[in-house]
Phi, psi and omega in degrees: 000150176244144177217143171243116182260138173231125174284124187234149168285322173196157176205153177211158176232134184239137174232128180051042176079002181246130175289123182250348178199148179204162180208165169143138347290154182163225186233140163258122182243109173270127189227144180224127172275134181257161177305133177088355179294153183232170175298326179300322178290322176296319177300313181299315181295316180298317179297315181297315181295318180298329184261351186296124185268088181236009176253147186281148174264190183298333181270002180082010179267145175286096189221005184233147179268171177300326176293318182300326183269359184070029182277177181233171180229139170252115184255121185236129177288139180210090183296340182292350173293347178271006186304132172252113182250020186286339181229137175066196184248359179248119181294150174253150183235022186292345179274353176289151176297153174302150186309314181298316180289322177300316179296315181300313181290325175300310180295321177298314178302313180300318179294322180290323176296319176297322179295340177277003177093015178253115176301132188235136165241159185228165168275198179239115183305130175080356182275160171278103186254146172251120182249126176244142179205156169243101182292133183258111177133293352288145175234116180225127186228133177266134179224147172224147175250000000 
């Protein structure tokens, strides 16, 4: 699985003019299931994200996790993280998981992150979503399992 984490002051996702998920302060997690990904990889990614120390402590050092600060996460599916730009000018997405499997692993990942003690809200898989955020830092981290 691939994930792009952004430390945010706040973030929200809107579908058809309605806010369906929001967070802040905490994390915006854009996530993509790749072909061959498993629940074990989703578990590993969720555990790592819950423990990742990217929030500042009293000394201004990145030493606290989203759990440590009592933060929340907005988890949004984003198959475009599978983009292959190695040839031509149009990205290919053939390495992304098939839609049914991608949705299943996306929902599983969100549930596993919540099971790690991080309150989670989500976007809507496959929908045309509008994502707004205020990146804090900015801190943006790419992860793969």
